[in-house]
C-alpha positions in Angstrom: 13.7 -1.9 -14.4 17.0 -0.2 -14.7 16.0 2.7 -12.4 14.8 0.2 -9.8 18.2 -1.5 -9.8 19.9 1.9 -9.7 17.8 2.9 -6.7 18.5 -0.4 -5.0 22.3 0.0 -5.6 22.2 3.6 -4.3 20.2 2.7 -1.2 22.7 0.0 -0.3 25.7 2.3 -0.9 24.1 5.0 1.2 23.4 2.4 4.0 27.1 1.5 3.8 28.1 5.1 4.4 28.5 6.5 0.9 27.1 10.1 1.4 27.4 10.8 -2.3 24.9 8.0 -2.9 22.3 10.0 -1.1 22.9 12.9 -3.4 22.3 10.7 -6.4 19.4 8.9 -4.8 17.4 11.9 -3.8 16.2 13.0 -7.3 15.4 9.4 -8.2 13.1 8.8 -5.2 11.7 12.3 -4.6 9.0 12.1 -7.2 7.7 8.8 -5.9 7.7 10.1 -2.3 5.9 13.2 -3.5 3.3 11.0 -5.3 2.8 9.0 -2.1 2.3 12.2 -0.1 -0.1 13.7 -2.6 -2.2 10.6 -2.5 -2.3 10.9 1.3 -3.2 14.6 1.2 -5.6 14.5 -1.7 -8.7 14.0 0.4 -7.6 16.1 3.4 -9.9 18.9 4.3 -9.2 22.3 2.9 -6.8 24.3 5.0 -5.2 21.2 6.4 -2.0 22.3 8.1 0.3 19.6 6.7 0.9 19.9 2.9 2.3 17.1 0.6 5.6 18.9 0.2 6.0 19.3 4.0 5.1 15.6 4.5 7.8 14.6 2.0 10.4 16.8 3.6 9.5 15.6 7.1 9.6 12.0 5.9 12.9 12.7 4.2 14.5 13.9 7.5 13.4 10.7 9.2 14.8 8.7 6.3 18.2 10.4 6.5 18.3 9.5 10.3 17.4 5.9 9.4 20.2 5.4 6.9 21.3 2.2 8.5 17.8 0.6 8.4 19.2 -2.2 6.1 16.9 -1.7 3.2 17.3 -4.5 0.7 15.9 -2.8 -2.3 13.6 -0.1 -3.7 10.4 -1.8 -2.4 11.7 -2.0 1.1 12.8 1.6 1.0 9.3 2.8 -0.1 7.7 0.5 2.4 9.7 2.1 5.1 8.9 5.5 3.7 5.2 4.7 3.8 5.5 3.7 7.5 7.2 7.0 8.3 4.5 9.0 6.5 1.8 7.0 8.3 3.4 7.9 11.6 3.7 11.6 10.7 0.1 11.8 9.7 -1.1 9.9 12.8 0.9 12.1 15.0 -0.5 15.2 13.3 -4.1 13.9 13.6 -3.6 13.1 17.3 -2.1 16.6 17.9 -5.1 18.2 16.1 -7.6 16.0 18.1 -5.8 16.9 21.3 -5.9 20.7 20.6 -9.6 20.6 19.6 -10.5 18.9 22.8 -8.6 21.0 25.2 -5.3 19.2 25.1 -5.9 15.7 26.4 -9.3 14.4 25.5 -9.7 11.1 23.7 -11.4 10.8 20.3 -14.2 8.4 19.6 -12.7 5.1 18.5 -15.5 4.1 16.1 -17.0 7.5 15.5 -16.4 7.6 11.8 -16.4 5.4 8.7 -13.6 4.8 6.3 -14.5 3.7 2.7 -12.3 0.7 2.3 -13.5 0.3 -1.3 -11.4 3.3 -2.2 -8.2 1.8 -0.7 -5.5 2.5 -1.9 -6.7 5.5 -3.9 -7.5 7.9 -1.1 -6.8 8.7 2.5 -9.5 9.4 5.0 -10.5 13.0 4.8 -10.8 13.7 8.5 -8.3 13.2 11.3 -10.8 11.1 13.3 -11.1 8.7 10.4 -7.4 8.3 10.1 -7.2 7.7 13.9 -10.0 5.1 13.7 -8.2 3.4 10.9 -4.9 3.5 12.8 -6.6 1.9 15.9 -8.1 -0.8 13.7 -4.8 -1.5 12.1 -3.2 -1.9 15.5 -5.8 -4.4 16.5 -5.4 -6.2 13.2 -1.6 -6.3 13.7 -2.1 -7.9 17.1 -4.2 -10.6 15.4 -2.3 -11.0 12.1 0.8 -8.9 11.6 1.1 -9.8 7.9 -2.4 -8.7 7.0 -1.9 -5.4 8.8 1.4 -5.0 6.9 -0.3 -5.6 3.6 -2.8 -2.8 4.3 0.0 -0.5 5.3 2.1 -1.3 2.2 -0.8 -1.0 -0.2 -2.8 1.8 1.4 -0.2 4.0 3.0 2.7 3.0 0.7 0.9 2.7 -2.6 2.9 -0.5 -3.3 1.6 -2.8 -6.0 0.7 -6.4 -5.1 4.0 -7.5 -6.6 6.0 -5.0 -4.6 4.2 -5.9 -1.4 4.8 -9.5 -2.1 8.5 -8.8 -2.5 8.7 -6.9 0.8 6.9 -9.6 2.7 8.6 -12.4 0.9 5.3 -14.1 0.0 3.6 -14.7 -3.3 1.3 -12.1 -5.0 -1.6 -14.5 -4.4 -0.9 -14.5 -0.7 -0.9 -10.7 -0.7 -4.2 -10.5 -2.6 -5.8 -13.0 -0.2 -4.5 -11.1 2.8 -5.7 -7.8 1.2 -9.2 -9.1 0.7 -9.5 -10.6 4.2 -8.0 -7.6 5.9 -10.3 -5.2 4.0 -13.4 -7.2 5.1 -12.1 -7.3 8.7 -11.4 -3.5 8.7 -14.8 -2.8 7.2 -16.4 -4.7 10.0 -14.3 -3.0 12.7 -14.9 0.4 11.3 -18.6 -0.3 10.7 -18.5 0.8 7.1 
């Protein structure tokens, strides 16, 4: 609990322009960011061009640029970090898909299945699966933004139910209800 408060205080100080706060914050959040990245990369195919350390470093550069994002606390910071990592992975998957198909071809929207029973433990092991999940999340977001955010926070961010509830300013029961409904909806969309 003390480390969480310290992270929150440093995030706020950094957002207010205290550059030394970033120096003190980095070692406190690096391990958690690395854990998130490793979880994303765990199921990637062998020889995947983006490694967990590179993902953390790329996300870190984006975080530095977003210093004034107005993070309220540790949970918001890691939720934002998850969003950045998701974008990096999606961009990398789209670039690979584009290269494989001569530069501009579209991927099959529902060509692969994602095992939602394993959320949030693993990430899809193929770029096409990640892209299919991304497309489904975009559709879900258009229908119900909070449910899509719950999936993002728990699956991509690895946040607990309680942390997701804090970020979304809802009860843990609401997060669990949204989590269950969103997983069923995604399973149907992805034809798992």
